[in-house]
C-alpha positions in Angstrom: 24.0 -73.3 8.2 23.0 -76.8 9.0 21.4 -79.3 6.7 17.8 -80.2 7.0 18.2 -83.5 5.4 15.6 -85.9 6.9 13.5 -83.1 8.4 11.4 -82.8 5.3 10.0 -86.3 6.0 8.6 -85.5 9.4 5.3 -83.8 8.9 3.6 -83.5 12.3 2.7 -85.4 15.4 -0.2 -87.9 15.4 -3.0 -86.6 17.8 -3.7 -90.2 18.9 -0.2 -91.4 19.9 1.9 -88.2 19.8 4.6 -89.8 17.5 5.8 -88.2 14.3 3.9 -88.9 11.1 6.3 -89.2 8.2 5.7 -88.8 4.5 6.5 -92.5 3.8 4.0 -93.8 6.3 0.3 -94.7 5.7 -1.6 -91.8 7.1 -5.1 -90.3 7.2 -5.8 -86.6 7.3 -8.7 -85.2 9.3 -9.2 -81.5 9.1 -5.7 -80.2 9.5 -4.3 -83.2 11.5 -2.4 -86.1 10.2 -3.0 -89.5 11.9 -1.1 -92.8 11.5 -3.5 -95.0 9.6 -3.9 -97.5 12.5 -4.2 -94.8 15.1 -7.1 -93.3 13.1 -8.8 -96.7 12.7 -8.2 -97.4 16.4 -10.4 -94.5 17.4 -13.4 -96.1 15.7 -13.1 -99.9 16.4 -13.2 -99.6 20.2 -11.8 -97.4 23.0 -8.1 -97.6 23.7 -7.4 -99.9 26.6 -5.6 -98.7 29.6 -2.6 -100.6 30.9 -1.2 -102.0 27.7 1.7 -103.4 29.7 4.8 -102.0 28.1 3.3 -101.1 24.7 3.3 -97.6 23.4 -0.1 -96.1 22.3 1.0 -96.6 18.7 2.0 -100.2 19.3 -1.3 -100.9 21.0 -3.2 -99.3 18.0 -1.2 -101.4 15.5 -2.0 -104.6 17.5 -5.7 -103.8 17.9 -6.1 -102.9 14.2 -4.3 -106.0 13.1 -6.6 -108.2 15.3 -9.7 -106.3 14.0 -8.6 -106.8 10.4 -8.0 -110.6 11.0 -11.5 -111.0 12.6 -13.0 -109.0 9.7 -11.2 -111.2 7.1 -12.7 -114.2 8.8 -16.2 -112.6 8.9 -16.3 -112.7 12.6 -17.4 -109.1 13.0 
C-alpha cells in the first residue's frame, strides 16, 4: 500500500480558481465549498478581468485583493 503523506493537506479545489485549497492556507468556507481567502474576496470587490496577461486566476485574485487592501488602508475607497 502506498503512503498518503501530504494528501491530508489537500482539501478540495477552489470554485473560483480551480486550484487546491490546503489546510495551511487562509480559506473561507461557503456552504460546502472552500475558497482561497483572496479568491473569495475577489468575487465581491469587482468582476474578474479578462486577459490577465500570463497570470493565473488565483494570481490575478491575489493582486486585485492586495491593491484593494492598499487603497482601503489609505481610505481611498
